[in-house]
C-alpha positions as CSV (number, residue, x, y, z in Angstrom):
1,M,-19.1,92.1,-20.0
2,L,-21.4,89.9,-18.1
3,I,-22.3,92.8,-15.7
4,G,-23.0,95.1,-18.6
5,A,-25.2,92.5,-20.3
6,A,-27.2,92.0,-17.1
7,L,-27.7,95.7,-16.7
8,A,-28.8,96.1,-20.3
9,N,-31.3,93.2,-19.8
10,Q,-32.7,94.9,-16.7
11,S,-33.0,98.2,-18.5
12,L,-35.0,96.6,-21.3
13,M,-37.6,95.5,-18.8
14,W,-38.5,99.1,-18.2
15,L,-39.2,99.8,-21.9
16,P,-42.7,98.2,-22.0
17,W,-43.6,100.0,-18.8
18,L,-42.6,103.4,-20.3
19,S,-44.1,102.8,-23.8
20,D,-47.2,104.8,-23.0
21,P,-46.6,108.6,-22.9
22,S,-48.9,108.9,-19.8
23,D,-46.4,106.7,-17.9
24,W,-43.7,109.3,-18.5
25,V,-45.8,111.8,-16.6
26,G,-45.7,109.5,-13.5
27,A,-42.0,109.0,-14.0
28,I,-41.4,112.8,-14.2
29,L,-43.6,113.3,-11.0
30,I,-41.5,110.7,-9.2
31,G,-38.3,112.4,-10.3
32,I,-39.6,115.8,-9.1
33,S,-40.5,114.4,-5.7
34,L,-37.1,112.7,-5.3
35,G,-35.3,115.9,-6.3
36,Y,-37.3,117.8,-3.7
37,L,-36.4,115.2,-1.1
38,I,-32.7,115.6,-2.0
39,L,-33.1,119.3,-1.5
40,L,-34.6,118.7,1.9
41,V,-31.7,116.5,2.9
42,V,-29.3,119.2,1.8
43,V,-31.3,121.9,3.7
44,L,-31.5,119.9,7.0
45,P,-27.8,120.3,7.9
46,A,-28.1,124.0,7.3
47,V,-30.9,124.1,9.9
48,A,-28.5,122.7,12.5
49,Q,-25.8,125.3,11.6
50,N,-27.8,128.3,10.7
51,A,-30.3,129.6,13.2
52,S,-31.8,132.1,10.7
53,L,-33.5,129.3,8.8
54,Q,-36.8,128.7,10.6
55,I,-37.8,125.2,11.6
56,G,-41.4,125.9,10.6
57,E,-40.3,126.5,7.1
58,L,-38.6,123.1,7.0
59,L,-41.7,121.4,8.3
60,L,-43.8,123.1,5.6
61,R,-41.4,121.9,2.9
62,L,-41.6,118.4,4.4
63,V,-45.4,118.5,4.2
64,V,-45.3,119.7,0.5
65,S,-42.8,117.0,-0.3
66,S,-44.9,114.3,1.3
67,V,-48.0,115.3,-0.5
68,L,-46.2,115.5,-3.8
69,T,-44.6,112.1,-3.3
70,I,-47.8,110.4,-2.3
71,T,-49.7,111.9,-5.3
72,A,-47.0,111.0,-7.8
73,Y,-46.8,107.4,-6.8
74,A,-50.6,107.1,-6.6
75,Y,-50.7,108.3,-10.2
76,V,-48.2,105.6,-11.2
77,Y,-50.2,102.9,-9.4
78,L,-53.4,104.1,-11.2
79,L,-51.8,103.8,-14.6
80,Q,-50.1,100.5,-14.0
81,G,-52.8,98.9,-11.8
82,V,-52.9,97.5,-8.3
83,Q,-55.2,94.7,-7.3
84,G,-57.6,95.4,-4.4
85,P,-60.2,93.1,-2.7
86,G,-63.2,92.6,-5.0
87,E,-62.0,95.1,-7.7
88,D,-61.1,94.3,-11.3
89,A,-59.4,97.7,-11.7
90,A,-58.3,99.9,-8.9
91,S,-59.9,103.3,-8.6
92,A,-58.2,106.6,-7.9
93,L,-59.1,106.4,-4.2
94,T,-57.7,102.9,-3.9
95,T,-54.4,103.8,-5.5
96,L,-54.2,106.9,-3.2
97,Y,-54.9,104.8,-0.2
98,F,-52.2,102.3,-1.3
99,S,-49.7,105.1,-1.9
100,M,-50.3,106.5,1.6
101,V,-50.0,103.1,3.3
102,T,-46.8,102.3,1.4
103,F,-45.4,105.8,2.2
104,A,-46.1,105.3,5.9
105,T,-44.5,101.7,5.6
106,L,-47.6,100.2,7.2
107,G,-48.1,97.4,4.8
108,Y,-51.6,96.1,5.5
109,G,-51.4,93.7,2.6
110,D,-55.0,94.2,1.4
111,I,-53.8,95.7,-1.9
112,S,-50.8,94.4,-3.9
113,P,-49.0,95.9,-6.9
114,Q,-49.1,93.9,-10.1
115,G,-45.9,92.8,-11.7
116,P,-42.2,93.0,-10.5
117,I,-41.6,96.5,-11.8
118,L,-44.5,98.0,-9.8
119,R,-43.5,96.0,-6.7
120,L,-40.0,97.6,-7.0
121,V,-41.6,101.0,-7.3
122,A,-43.6,100.4,-4.2
123,A,-40.6,99.2,-2.3
124,F,-38.7,102.3,-3.4
125,Q,-41.6,104.5,-2.2
126,A,-41.4,102.8,1.2
127,I,-37.7,103.9,1.4
128,V,-38.6,107.4,0.5
129,G,-41.3,107.4,3.1
130,N,-38.8,106.3,5.8
131,L,-36.6,109.2,4.8
132,H,-39.5,111.7,5.2
133,L,-40.4,110.3,8.6
134,G,-36.8,110.7,9.8
135,L,-36.7,114.3,8.6
136,F,-40.0,114.9,10.3
137,A,-38.6,113.6,13.6
138,A,-35.4,115.6,13.2
139,A,-37.3,118.8,12.5
140,A,-39.7,118.2,15.5
141,F,-36.6,117.7,17.7
142,F,-35.0,121.0,16.6
143,L,-38.4,122.8,17.1
144,L,-38.8,121.4,20.6
145,Q,-35.2,122.2,21.5
146,D,-35.6,125.7,20.2
147,G,-38.7,126.2,22.3
148,L,-37.0,124.9,25.5
149,L,-34.0,127.2,25.0
150,R,-36.3,130.2,24.4
151,G,-38.2,129.4,27.6
152,N,-35.0,129.1,29.7
153,P,-32.3,131.2,28.1
154,T,-29.9,130.7,31.0
155,Q,-29.1,127.2,29.9
156,D,-26.8,128.6,27.2
157,D,-24.7,130.5,29.8
158,P,-21.7,128.3,30.8
159,G,-21.2,130.2,34.0
160,H,-24.8,129.8,35.2
161,D,-25.1,128.0,38.5
162,P,-28.6,126.6,38.9
163,E,-28.1,126.2,42.7
164,R,-27.1,129.8,43.3
165,P,-30.0,132.1,44.1
166,P,-30.4,135.2,41.8
167,V,-29.1,138.5,43.0
168,P,-31.9,141.0,43.6
169,A,-31.7,144.2,41.6
170,A,-31.1,147.5,43.4
171,P,-34.0,150.0,43.6
172,A,-34.1,152.7,41.0
173,D,-33.7,155.6,43.6
174,A,-30.6,153.9,45.1
175,R,-29.0,153.6,41.6
176,T,-29.7,157.3,41.0
177,K,-28.0,158.3,44.3
178,D,-25.0,156.2,43.5
179,Q,-24.6,157.8,40.1
180,G,-24.8,161.3,41.7
181,K,-21.9,160.6,44.1
182,G,-18.3,161.2,43.1
183,T,-15.9,158.4,42.9
184,T,-12.6,158.6,44.7
185,T,-9.5,156.7,43.7
186,P,-8.0,154.7,46.6
187,S,-4.4,155.5,47.5
188,T,-1.8,152.8,47.0
189,G,1.1,151.8,49.3
190,D,3.6,153.2,46.9
191,E,2.3,156.8,47.3
192,A,2.5,156.5,51.1
193,S,6.0,155.1,51.2
194,S,7.6,157.5,48.7
195,P,9.4,160.5,50.4
196,S,8.2,164.0,49.8
197,A,10.2,166.8,48.1
198,D,10.8,168.7,51.4
199,E,12.3,165.7,53.1
200,T,14.6,165.1,50.2
201,D,15.9,168.7,50.3
202,G,16.5,168.5,54.1
203,K,18.6,165.3,53.8
204,N,20.7,167.0,51.1
205,D,21.4,170.0,53.4
206,Q,22.6,167.8,56.3
207,D,25.0,165.9,54.1
208,P,28.6,167.3,54.9
209,H,30.1,166.1,51.7
210,R,27.8,168.4,49.6
């Protein structure tokens, strides 16, 4: 009961913040950006398991998600207000700057959000920014690894010996002569040791019991 009452009290704190219909636009934009981020988190394991999905496509999606997230949070900061140095009301450029700084987790401290709710939103944006940076690093690693493997394809061969010199290829005319020659099947020891039919008939004639 106490936990439920505490959660209900915290949820009521959000009602004044969402009383203006324009605030719902910011909340919807944040929800869309978070949904797109979740989609990227689901797509990233598929990149490691499915080579058909291009790394460049994932990087493009990350750029789109980053721009959408920064813009959505900047809109929320513009509606709710952040305090900058020497400004009574933050401008659109100021809120965009604050959103980019918070997304990159730089934290210069020259601009601060007003109120506990907006501070919580800024802290959550920093977490989302860290997730994006981690995805960027993972995609760059996969892209670099793919480029190295394409440049040196023998690294995937388990029987490849880097210390063994490569075998030179035979000339084209020599391969043509070898193809024109007939191939002979080598004789085995069983054929040489087996007696012929004439020797078997001679032994049968010399047998007195026959």
